[in-house]
LOSE-904492 format. One record per residue: residue number from 1; y, z, x of N, C-alpha, C, O in turn; residue in one letter. Coordinates in Angstrom, 2 decimals. Atoms other than C-alpha are relative to their C-alpha. Example, Ala and Ser with C-alpha at 12.3 -4.5 7.8 and 13.67 -1.06 7.14 Angstrom:
<atoms>
1_-1.19_0.00_0.89_-4.50_7.80_12.30_1.20_0.00_0.90_1.18_0.66_1.94_A
2_-1.19_-0.06_-0.82_-1.06_7.14_13.67_1.09_0.73_-0.77_2.20_0.90_-0.26_S
</atoms>
This chain:
<atoms>
1_1.12_0.89_-0.25_115.33_125.62_104.98_0.23_-1.31_-0.73_0.64_-1.32_-1.89_M
2_-0.22_1.32_0.58_115.54_121.89_104.35_-1.09_-0.34_-1.00_-2.25_0.04_-0.83_N
3_0.94_0.48_1.00_113.91_120.34_101.32_-0.83_-1.13_0.62_-0.29_-1.94_1.38_K
4_0.82_1.08_-0.57_110.94_118.07_102.21_0.51_-1.37_-0.45_1.15_-1.51_-1.49_P
5_-0.39_1.36_0.33_111.54_114.34_102.23_-0.71_-0.44_-1.27_-1.75_0.11_-1.64_R
6_0.49_0.44_1.31_110.91_112.46_99.00_-1.48_-0.38_0.03_-2.24_0.09_-0.81_L
7_1.40_0.46_-0.02_107.63_110.80_99.99_-0.95_1.16_0.33_-2.09_1.15_-0.11_L
8_0.81_-1.20_-0.25_106.34_114.14_101.34_-0.15_0.81_-1.28_-1.21_1.38_-1.54_D
9_0.08_-0.69_1.29_107.16_115.70_97.97_-1.00_-0.70_-0.92_-1.78_-0.06_-1.62_Q
10_0.94_0.77_0.83_105.25_112.89_96.24_-1.43_0.29_0.44_-2.30_0.55_-0.39_V
11_1.34_-0.29_-0.52_102.23_113.42_98.52_-0.47_1.40_-0.40_-1.60_1.59_-0.84_R
12_0.35_-1.38_0.35_102.29_117.17_97.94_-0.37_0.13_-1.48_-1.34_0.79_-1.82_D
13_0.25_-0.09_1.44_102.45_116.76_94.15_-1.30_-0.71_-0.36_-2.07_-0.22_-1.19_K
14_1.24_0.72_0.26_99.65_114.16_94.15_-1.21_0.82_0.43_-2.22_0.87_-0.27_L
15_1.11_-0.81_-0.49_97.44_116.44_96.22_-0.19_1.26_-0.84_-1.31_1.70_-1.07_R
16_0.06_-1.18_0.86_98.29_119.44_94.08_-0.73_-0.32_-1.31_-1.46_0.51_-1.85_L
17_0.63_0.43_1.25_97.14_117.48_91.02_-1.35_-0.68_0.23_-1.94_-1.21_-0.71_K
18_1.33_0.51_-0.36_93.97_116.32_92.84_-0.18_-1.48_-0.26_-1.26_-1.91_-0.68_H
19_0.14_1.46_0.08_94.69_112.59_92.74_-0.80_-0.46_1.21_-0.83_0.22_2.24_Y
20_0.79_0.51_-1.12_92.45_110.48_94.95_0.92_-0.49_1.12_2.10_-0.77_0.91_S
21_-0.77_0.44_-1.16_93.57_109.46_98.42_0.48_-1.44_-0.18_1.60_-1.77_0.20_Y
22_-0.39_1.40_0.23_93.58_105.77_97.43_1.16_-0.09_-1.00_2.04_-0.93_-0.84_R
23_-1.10_-0.03_0.95_95.84_106.55_94.46_1.27_0.45_0.70_2.35_-0.10_0.47_T
24_-1.15_-0.47_-0.78_98.13_108.47_96.80_0.59_-1.14_0.83_1.80_-1.35_0.82_E
25_-0.48_1.12_-0.82_98.36_105.49_99.15_0.69_-1.05_-0.85_1.75_-1.56_-0.48_Q
26_-0.55_1.02_0.89_99.00_103.10_96.28_1.36_0.44_-0.56_2.31_-0.34_-0.55_S
27_-1.25_-0.49_0.58_101.69_105.26_94.65_1.11_0.04_1.04_2.24_-0.35_0.76_Y
28_-1.00_-0.05_-1.07_103.48_105.81_97.96_0.49_-1.41_0.32_1.69_-1.63_0.50_I
29_-0.39_1.39_-0.30_103.45_102.06_98.64_0.91_-0.56_-1.09_1.91_-1.22_-0.78_A
30_-0.84_0.51_1.08_104.88_101.24_95.19_1.37_0.67_-0.01_2.38_0.01_-0.28_W
31_-1.29_-0.69_-0.05_107.59_103.88_95.53_0.85_-0.54_1.13_2.06_-0.72_0.97_I
32_-0.74_0.60_-1.12_108.56_102.47_98.93_0.55_-1.37_-0.38_1.71_-1.68_-0.11_K
33_-0.47_1.33_0.42_108.73_98.95_97.49_1.16_0.11_-0.97_2.11_-0.68_-0.90_R
34_-1.08_-0.22_0.96_110.91_100.24_94.66_1.30_0.37_0.71_2.37_-0.14_0.39_F
35_-1.19_-0.43_-0.74_113.29_101.95_97.09_0.58_-1.16_0.82_1.80_-1.36_0.83_I
36_-0.49_1.14_-0.79_113.51_98.89_99.37_0.57_-1.10_-0.89_1.53_-1.76_-0.51_Y
37_-0.51_1.00_0.93_114.00_96.60_96.37_1.45_0.30_-0.38_2.26_-0.61_-0.57_F
38_-1.36_-0.41_0.36_117.12_98.59_95.53_0.81_0.44_1.23_1.66_1.32_1.15_H
39_-0.77_-0.16_-1.24_118.41_98.54_99.12_0.08_1.45_0.47_1.15_1.94_0.83_E
40_0.19_-1.36_-0.53_117.18_102.01_100.10_0.82_1.07_-0.71_1.18_2.08_-0.11_K
41_-0.67_-1.04_0.78_118.96_103.89_97.33_-1.01_1.07_-0.37_-2.19_0.77_-0.59_R
42_0.89_-1.09_0.38_117.50_107.29_96.50_-0.29_-0.10_-1.50_0.62_-0.38_-2.28_H
43_0.34_0.08_1.42_115.63_107.32_93.17_0.81_0.93_-0.90_0.96_0.64_-2.09_P
44_-0.86_-0.88_0.80_117.83_110.22_92.01_1.24_-0.73_-0.51_1.79_-0.37_-1.56_N
45_-1.20_0.73_0.38_120.71_107.75_91.85_-0.30_-1.17_-0.92_0.62_-1.87_-1.34_T
46_0.39_1.14_0.83_118.75_105.23_89.79_-0.54_0.48_-1.34_-1.00_1.61_-1.47_M
47_0.44_-0.34_1.34_117.85_105.17_86.12_-0.98_-1.05_-0.52_-1.53_-1.84_0.25_E
48_0.95_0.93_0.62_115.73_103.20_83.65_0.33_-1.45_0.30_-0.58_-2.28_0.45_E
49_-0.42_1.38_-0.23_117.76_100.05_84.25_-0.58_-0.52_1.32_-1.06_-1.66_1.38_R
50_0.53_0.42_-1.29_116.69_99.93_87.91_-1.52_-0.12_-0.02_-2.09_-1.01_0.61_E
51_1.46_0.08_0.12_113.06_100.63_87.05_-0.38_-1.28_-0.73_-1.29_-1.99_-0.30_I
52_0.27_1.22_0.77_113.10_97.86_84.46_0.22_-1.25_0.84_-0.57_-2.19_0.77_E
53_-0.27_1.20_-0.80_114.67_95.40_86.88_-1.08_-0.20_1.06_-1.46_-1.34_1.33_S
54_1.06_0.11_-1.00_112.03_96.17_89.54_-1.29_-0.52_-0.64_-1.92_-1.43_-0.11_F
55_1.25_0.41_0.65_109.11_95.83_87.12_0.10_-1.41_-0.58_-0.88_-2.15_-0.57_L
56_-0.21_1.36_0.49_110.58_92.70_85.56_-0.07_-0.99_1.16_-0.63_-2.08_1.02_T
57_0.07_0.83_-1.21_111.01_91.25_89.06_-1.46_-0.25_0.39_-1.83_-1.36_0.75_H
58_1.42_0.17_-0.34_107.31_91.87_89.70_-0.66_-1.01_-0.92_-1.44_-1.86_-0.47_L
59_0.64_0.90_0.97_106.32_90.04_86.51_0.53_-1.41_0.08_-0.24_-2.37_0.02_A
60_-0.62_1.31_0.10_108.79_87.17_86.64_0.02_-0.73_1.34_-0.42_-1.88_1.44_V
61_-0.16_0.67_-1.31_109.48_86.43_90.31_-1.27_0.04_0.84_-1.60_-0.93_1.51_K
62_1.19_-0.16_-0.83_106.32_87.74_91.95_-1.28_-0.42_-0.70_-2.33_-0.55_-0.06_R
63_1.16_0.43_0.80_103.95_86.69_89.13_-1.23_0.90_0.19_-2.35_0.41_0.32_N
64_1.13_-0.91_-0.14_101.80_89.81_89.47_-0.76_0.07_-1.32_-0.20_-0.19_-2.38_V
65_0.80_-0.16_1.21_98.99_90.40_87.02_0.40_1.29_-0.69_1.03_2.16_-0.09_V
66_-0.42_-1.14_0.80_99.44_92.95_84.27_-0.46_1.33_0.58_0.28_2.31_0.55_A
67_0.50_-1.26_-0.55_97.27_95.59_85.94_0.79_0.44_1.23_0.96_1.64_1.45_S
68_-0.81_-0.34_-1.16_99.36_95.42_89.12_1.34_0.56_-0.43_1.82_1.55_0.12_T
69_-1.27_-0.50_0.50_102.58_95.84_87.20_-0.18_1.38_-0.62_0.68_2.25_-0.47_Q
70_0.28_-1.29_0.61_101.03_98.71_85.28_-0.18_1.09_1.06_0.24_2.23_0.87_N
71_0.17_-0.95_-1.09_100.05_100.40_88.54_1.35_0.41_0.58_1.59_1.58_0.86_Q
72_-1.34_-0.30_-0.49_103.63_100.14_89.79_0.75_0.90_-0.99_1.43_1.84_-0.59_A
73_-0.63_-0.82_1.03_104.87_101.56_86.48_-0.52_1.43_0.05_0.27_2.38_-0.05_L
74_0.58_-1.34_-0.07_102.47_104.51_86.74_0.53_0.77_1.21_0.81_1.96_1.12_C
75_-0.53_-0.65_-1.20_103.65_105.25_90.28_1.44_0.47_-0.22_1.80_1.58_0.18_A
76_-1.40_-0.37_0.23_107.30_105.24_89.21_0.13_1.09_-1.06_0.98_1.97_-0.94_L
77_-0.02_-1.07_1.00_106.61_107.34_86.12_-0.39_1.33_0.62_0.19_2.37_0.31_L
78_0.41_-1.22_-0.69_104.82_109.87_88.32_1.16_0.53_0.84_1.45_1.73_0.83_F
79_-1.14_-0.40_-0.83_107.78_109.92_90.71_1.07_0.69_-0.84_1.53_1.78_-0.49_L
80_-1.10_-0.54_0.79_110.34_110.51_88.00_-0.40_1.24_-0.80_0.37_2.19_-0.87_Y
81_0.39_-1.14_0.84_108.37_112.89_85.76_-0.45_1.19_0.82_0.00_2.31_0.60_K
82_0.64_-1.11_-0.71_106.38_114.95_88.23_0.79_0.49_1.21_0.84_1.69_1.47_E
83_-0.67_-0.39_-1.24_108.46_114.92_91.41_1.48_0.29_-0.24_1.98_1.33_0.20_V
84_-1.44_-0.18_0.20_112.06_114.48_90.28_0.33_0.78_-1.27_1.46_1.23_-1.46_L
85_-0.21_-0.76_1.22_111.61_116.19_86.91_0.91_-0.66_-1.01_1.61_0.03_-1.76_G
86_-0.84_0.75_0.95_113.37_113.45_84.93_-0.88_-0.59_-1.09_-1.95_-1.13_-0.82_C
87_0.68_0.67_1.10_112.27_112.29_81.51_0.64_-1.37_-0.19_1.87_-1.48_-0.27_E
88_-0.51_1.36_0.17_112.59_108.54_81.08_-0.23_-0.46_-1.43_-1.27_-0.18_-2.02_L
89_0.18_0.63_1.31_113.16_106.76_77.80_-1.01_-1.14_0.17_-1.20_-1.65_1.27_A
90_0.98_1.10_-0.10_110.54_104.14_76.97_0.68_-1.26_0.48_1.80_-1.56_0.09_W
91_-0.55_1.20_-0.63_111.10_100.96_78.89_-0.25_-1.21_-0.88_-1.13_-2.02_-0.58_L
92_0.24_1.07_0.98_111.37_98.55_75.94_0.43_-1.38_0.47_-0.26_-2.36_0.20_D
93_-0.53_1.31_-0.33_113.44_95.77_77.44_-0.66_-0.61_1.23_-0.31_-1.72_1.63_S
94_0.66_0.50_-1.19_111.18_95.36_80.47_-0.92_-1.16_-0.35_-1.63_-1.13_-1.36_M
95_0.90_1.13_0.19_109.38_92.05_80.75_-1.35_0.36_0.59_-1.45_0.64_1.78_Q
96_1.34_-0.37_-0.44_105.65_92.76_80.95_-0.74_-1.23_0.50_-0.55_-2.34_-0.01_R
97_0.86_1.07_-0.48_103.21_90.67_82.93_-0.97_-0.35_-1.12_-1.40_0.52_-1.87_A
98_0.87_0.44_1.08_101.03_88.62_80.63_-1.46_0.23_0.36_-1.91_-0.12_1.45_K
99_1.44_-0.17_-0.18_97.41_89.62_80.24_-0.68_-1.32_-0.36_-0.29_-1.97_-1.33_R
100_0.69_1.25_0.32_95.03_86.67_80.32_-0.74_0.12_-1.33_-1.29_1.17_-1.67_P
101_0.73_0.02_1.27_93.56_85.68_76.99_-1.49_-0.02_0.30_-1.96_-0.84_1.08_A
102_1.45_-0.05_-0.21_89.91_86.59_76.87_-0.67_-0.30_-1.33_-0.58_0.45_-2.30_R
103_0.71_0.40_1.20_87.86_84.79_74.33_-1.46_0.41_0.15_-2.07_0.13_1.17_L
104_1.41_-0.40_-0.09_84.44_86.24_73.57_-0.89_-1.24_-0.06_-0.61_-2.19_-0.78_P
105_0.96_1.10_0.00_81.54_83.95_74.26_-1.10_0.38_-0.99_-1.85_1.34_-0.78_V
106_0.99_-0.26_1.04_79.37_83.83_71.17_-0.85_-1.25_-0.15_-0.35_-2.36_-0.28_V
107_0.92_1.12_0.15_76.30_81.68_70.90_-0.44_-0.13_-1.45_-0.56_0.86_-2.17_L
108_0.54_0.22_1.35_75.09_80.10_67.71_-1.48_0.39_0.01_-2.07_0.58_1.07_T
109_1.42_-0.35_0.13_71.62_80.95_66.42_-0.85_-1.04_0.72_-1.81_-0.69_1.41_V
110_0.79_1.06_-0.64_70.33_77.59_67.61_0.10_0.08_1.52_-0.89_-0.15_2.21_Q
111_-0.17_-0.12_-1.44_71.77_78.10_71.11_-0.82_1.17_0.55_-1.39_1.06_1.64_E
112_0.81_-1.14_-0.43_70.07_81.50_71.36_-1.46_-0.37_0.01_-2.19_-0.04_0.95_V
113_1.41_0.43_0.06_66.76_80.01_70.27_-0.33_-0.94_1.16_-1.41_-0.84_1.75_L
114_0.21_0.91_-1.12_67.14_77.26_72.88_-0.10_0.76_1.32_-0.91_0.41_2.19_N
115_0.03_-0.80_-1.23_67.83_79.84_75.59_-1.31_0.77_0.13_-1.83_0.93_1.23_L
116_1.21_-0.82_-0.04_64.80_81.91_74.64_-1.27_-0.83_0.17_-2.32_-0.29_0.50_L
117_1.18_0.87_-0.18_62.44_78.90_74.77_-0.33_-0.21_1.44_-1.28_-0.91_1.76_K
</atoms>
């Protein structure tokens, strides 16, 4: 009996672990983009270097926001850990997308009093 195709294995594992349908769609899309980025090579033949290059490409060339890059990372980690059974070393050299600086808005006592008038 033939082994199921890679994306079918991913779907089966996601459903087995009760992930939402939207998460399934997102993870499948990111895994496809990863495979196409590396010219349709099977993920079994790729290692951390290829994952880092894909995620760095997203941050540097595609200018994706940090949450988008993180979603792609989660999809690839799921693929390698849960489906392929590979443990990956931490991806230290990867260029991360920059999170926007968020400054808290704090009003002075006088500004609060003015607002309440």
